[in-house]
C-alpha positions in Angstrom: 10.2 -9.9 16.0 9.0 -7.7 13.1 10.0 -4.1 12.6 7.3 -2.1 10.8 8.2 1.3 9.3 5.6 3.9 8.6 3.9 2.4 11.6 1.5 5.3 12.2 -0.1 5.1 8.7 -3.1 3.2 7.5 -1.3 0.0 6.5 1.1 0.1 9.4 -1.5 0.1 12.1 -3.4 -2.6 10.3 -0.3 -4.8 10.0 0.2 -4.4 13.7 -3.4 -5.5 14.5 -3.2 -8.4 12.1 0.2 -9.8 13.0 0.6 -8.9 16.7 -1.3 -11.9 18.1 1.4 -14.2 16.6 4.6 -12.1 16.7 6.1 -9.2 18.4 5.8 -6.0 16.4 7.9 -2.9 16.8 6.7 0.2 15.1 9.0 2.8 13.6 7.8 6.3 12.6 9.3 9.7 11.9 6.5 11.2 14.0 6.9 11.4 17.8 3.2 11.8 18.4 3.0 8.1 19.5 5.2 7.3 22.4 4.7 3.5 21.9 6.8 3.5 18.7 10.4 4.1 17.9 10.9 7.6 16.5 13.4 7.9 13.7 14.0 9.5 10.3 14.9 6.6 7.9 17.4 8.9 6.3 19.4 8.9 9.5 21.6 5.8 9.1 23.3 6.1 12.5 20.0 6.5 14.4 18.4 3.7 12.4 21.4 1.4 13.0 20.9 1.7 16.8 17.3 0.7 16.6 17.8 -2.2 14.2 20.8 -3.6 16.1 18.9 -3.3 19.4 15.9 -5.3 18.2 17.6 -7.6 15.6 14.2 -8.1 13.8 13.7 -11.3 11.8 11.8 -9.3 9.2 11.4 -5.6 8.3 8.2 -4.5 6.7 9.0 -1.2 5.0 5.9 1.1 4.5 7.4 4.5 5.2 7.7 7.0 2.4 6.4 10.0 0.6 3.2 8.9 -1.2 1.7 12.2 -2.3 2.5 12.3 -6.0 2.1 16.1 -6.1 4.5 16.6 -3.2 7.0 14.4 -5.0 6.8 16.6 -8.1 7.2 19.7 -6.0 10.0 18.4 -3.7 11.9 15.7 -5.8 15.0 15.7 -3.7 13.0 15.1 -0.5 11.0 12.4 -2.2 14.2 10.7 -3.5 16.0 10.9 -0.1 13.1 9.3 1.7 11.8 6.8 -0.8 15.2 5.7 -2.2 18.0 6.6 0.2 15.9 5.7 3.3 15.1 2.3 1.7 18.7 1.8 1.0 19.6 2.5 4.7 17.0 0.0 5.9 18.0 -2.6 3.3 21.7 -2.3 4.4 20.7 -2.9 8.1 18.3 -5.7 7.3 21.2 -7.5 5.5 23.5 -6.9 8.5 21.0 -8.7 10.8 19.9 -11.2 8.1 16.3 -10.1 8.3 13.7 -10.6 5.5 13.1 -7.2 3.9 9.5 -6.8 2.7 9.2 -3.6 0.6 5.7 -2.5 0.0 5.7 -1.0 -3.5 3.1 0.5 -5.8 1.3 0.1 -9.1 2.8 3.5 -10.0 6.0 1.8 -11.2 4.0 1.1 -14.4 3.0 3.6 -17.1 -0.7 2.7 -17.2 -0.8 2.3 -21.0 -1.9 -1.3 -21.0 -3.0 -2.4 -17.5 -3.3 -6.0 -16.3 0.4 -5.8 -15.3 2.1 -9.0 -14.2 5.0 -9.2 -11.6 7.8 -9.2 -14.2 6.4 -6.8 -16.7 8.8 -4.0 -17.5 8.5 -0.9 -15.2 8.1 2.5 -16.9 7.0 5.0 -14.3 5.8 8.4 -15.6 6.1 10.6 -12.5 8.7 11.2 -9.8 6.8 9.1 -7.2 6.8 6.1 -9.5 10.4 6.5 -10.4 11.5 6.6 -6.8 9.4 3.4 -6.1 11.0 1.7 -9.1 14.5 2.8 -8.1 13.9 1.4 -4.6 12.6 -1.8 -6.1 15.9 -2.2 -8.0 17.8 -2.0 -4.7 15.6 -4.6 -3.0 15.7 -6.9 -5.9 19.6 -7.0 -5.6 19.3 -8.3 -2.0 19.2 -12.0 -1.2 16.5 -11.3 1.5 14.5 -8.8 -0.5 10.8 -9.1 -1.2 8.9 -6.6 -3.4 5.2 -6.6 -2.5 3.2 -4.3 -4.9 -0.4 -3.2 -4.0 -2.8 -0.5 -5.0 -5.7 1.6 -3.8 -5.8 0.2 -0.3 -9.2 0.6 1.4 -10.9 -0.3 4.6 -12.5 1.3 7.6 -11.5 2.3 11.1 -8.1 3.6 9.9 -6.0 6.5 11.2 -7.0 8.4 8.0 -10.1 7.8 5.9 -9.6 5.5 2.9 -11.6 5.8 -0.3 -14.4 3.6 1.1 -14.9 5.7 4.2 -14.8 8.8 2.2 -17.5 7.6 -0.1 -19.7 6.3 2.8 -19.4 9.5 4.7 -20.5 11.6 1.7 -23.4 9.3 0.9 -24.6 9.2 4.6 -24.8 13.1 4.4 -26.5 13.0 1.0 -23.8 15.0 -0.6 -22.9 14.8 -4.3 -19.5 13.4 -5.1 -17.5 13.6 -8.4 -15.6 10.4 -9.0 -13.3 9.5 -11.9 -14.6 7.0 -14.4 -11.5 6.8 -16.6 -8.6 5.9 -14.3 -8.4 2.2 -13.5 -6.6 0.3 -10.8 -7.0 -2.8 -8.6 -8.2 -1.6 -5.2 -7.1 -3.8 -2.3 -9.0 -4.6 0.8 -6.7 -3.8 3.8 -7.1 -7.1 5.6 -6.2 -8.9 2.4 -3.0 -6.9 2.1 -2.1 -7.7 5.7 -2.7 -11.4 5.2 -0.6 -11.3 2.0 2.2 -9.7 4.0 2.0 -12.4 6.5 2.1 -15.1 3.8 5.1 -13.4 2.3 6.9 -13.5 5.6 6.0 -17.1 6.2 7.1 -18.1 2.7 10.6 -16.5 3.1 11.0 -16.5 -0.7 12.5 -13.3 -2.2 10.8 -12.0 -5.4 8.1 -9.8 -6.6 4.5 -10.3 -5.5 1.2 -8.5 -6.5 -1.0 -8.4 -3.4 -4.1 -6.7 -4.8 -7.8 -6.9 -5.3 -9.1 -8.8 -8.3 -11.0 -6.0 -9.9 -9.8 -3.6 -12.6 -12.2 -0.8 -11.7 -12.3 3.0 -11.7 -13.3 5.1 -8.8 -16.9 5.9 -10.1 -17.6 2.1 -10.6 -16.2 1.5 -7.2 -18.4 4.2 -5.6 -21.5 2.8 -7.4 -20.8 -0.7 -5.9 -20.5 0.9 -2.4 -23.7 2.7 -2.9 -25.6 -0.3 -4.2 -24.4 -2.6 -1.5 -25.2 -0.3 1.4 -28.4 0.9 -0.2 -27.5 4.5 -0.8 -28.7 6.4 -3.8 -25.9 6.1 -6.4 -27.4 9.3 -8.1 -25.3 11.3 -5.6 -22.2 10.0 -7.5 -21.3 11.8 -10.7 -18.8 10.4 -13.2 -16.1 12.7 -14.3 -12.9 12.4 -16.4 -9.8 12.2 -14.2 -7.5 12.3 -17.2 -8.5 16.0 -17.7 -7.7 16.9 -14.1 -5.0 14.5 -13.0 -2.2 14.5 -15.5 0.2 12.6 -13.2 -2.2 9.6 -12.8 -1.8 6.9 -15.4 -5.0 5.6 -17.1 -4.9 1.9 -16.3 -2.7 0.7 -13.5 -4.6 -2.6 -12.9 -2.4 -5.3 -11.6 -2.6 -9.1 -12.3 -2.0 -11.0 -9.2 -2.9 -14.6 -10.3 0.7 -15.9 -10.1 1.3 -14.4 -6.7 -2.0 -15.7 -5.5 -0.9 -19.2 -6.5 2.5 -18.9 -4.8 1.1 -17.4 -1.6 -1.9 -19.8 -1.5 -4.7 -17.3 -1.0 -7.0 -15.2 -3.2 -7.8 -11.6 -2.3 -11.3 -10.3 -2.5 -12.9 -8.4 -5.3 -14.7 -5.3 -4.4 -18.2 -6.9 -3.9 -16.8 -9.7 -1.8 -14.8 -7.2 0.4 -17.9 -5.1 0.9 -19.7 -8.1 2.2 -16.8 -8.8 4.6 -16.8 -5.3 5.8 -20.5 -5.6 6.9 -19.3 -8.2 9.5 -15.9 -6.7 10.3 -17.1 -3.2 10.9 -20.9 -3.3 11.7 -20.6 -0.1 13.9 -20.0 2.0 10.8 -23.1 0.8 8.9 
């Protein structure tokens, strides 16, 4: 049995769909909107203990956290209590039941000065969100059952909230102009690839750091143009703009290098063009 925190989010729902045919999934969320999941604030160790000891999961996939970088700057204490102390609580309980602890981390643990970051490159986050992710990573790295799984720019369709892909498609369908950053690079990751990578990490049962990410180093404008070209929209609706002038908290180049992780896990995530081709068959109702 696998316990998934942040279950009601984009990745949490996808993990459940991807893994549930093979293994029982129990979702955990701080929201009580969904009565099919366990409702618990991960900062509440006592309440969390009751849930973990009741189910005794063989693995915990930890997705919950504050991800809004601007909220983290505005509410640093809240951000730290959820992203770091909440992770500490879960990690303590996972060790108690001897469960594999899979921590889903972020490219924001790097400073973005160089890009092409490998698994063991030094972390140097430049904003509070990245610092809390790096601090949580340190906790996980000290555990015998801890796995750090970094990803970036997750996209797909049919999610609880629109990802970048659906955001761009919706604008193009309406013929609306869209400003997209052309100077902030990352490695956008197709959601099913991330889920498959998580499954491989769980199967491998080998603690360490893994980069489960797309193979492109690409900016949002380039990505948007690929979407427009593939689905035969007019890319003229997309206008390049400098994100560095408007998004001071976002590093310039957060591209990840996942070659070593791909070798260890035995699979190769899609690049953007490959993923768009897969989406045509995975989600035909949208296109």
